C-alpha positions, 0 to 999 in steps of 0.5 A: 409444353402441351402436345397441342402446342408442339403440333402447332409449332411443327405446323408453323415450321412447315414440317411433317412429323417425319421431317421434324423427327429428323431435325430433332434426331428422334424416331418418328414413333417418338415424335408421334408419341409426343403429339399423341400425349403418350410421352411428355415432351422433354425440355431439349425438344421444347427448346429446339422447336422454339429455337427453330421457330425463332430463327425462322421468324428472325429472318424478318428482322423485326425482333428487338433484343430483350434489353430494348424490349424490357428497357433494362438499365445498364447495371442489369444488362452487364450482369445478364448472360443475354447481354454478355453473349449479345443474344437478346433475341434468344434470352428465353433460351439461356438459363440465368438471364435476369428476367423479372429482376431475378435470374431463373435457373430452372427451365420450367420456372423460366418458361412461365415468365418467358411465355408472358414476355414480348420477346418470346411472344414475338415469334411463337404462335398467338396462344398455347392451346389449353389441354383438353380436359378429361380427354384421352387420345384415341390413338388415331392421329395422323402421322404426317 
């Protein structure tokens, strides 16, 4: 996850850096380093912010489970953990789901598929911003 996308999600959640740091169980300095690009955003932090965003959006009740969106046949549904745990709105969160007809067990590979899927795109910001090419952070970002 790129730092710009992480910032965008924090803003969509309506949280300050301090509030999101508390939700993630990390220090404000750590969160600030994610947003400045000084540290790579770890998988667990990416998953948690996406989960929080999904819960916020699901309150509107218009997100369909993945097996409906993808029109999965019964045989594939029965083999998929998203169906087994009735977590079709959280399929992107569960490793081993049968997306694109094959189970993806690696988070990074799975997210490449999920970012193009209508299930995840139903609640994430329109588009992940492209990283600035050749730019380094000046370290003068806001803390709030």
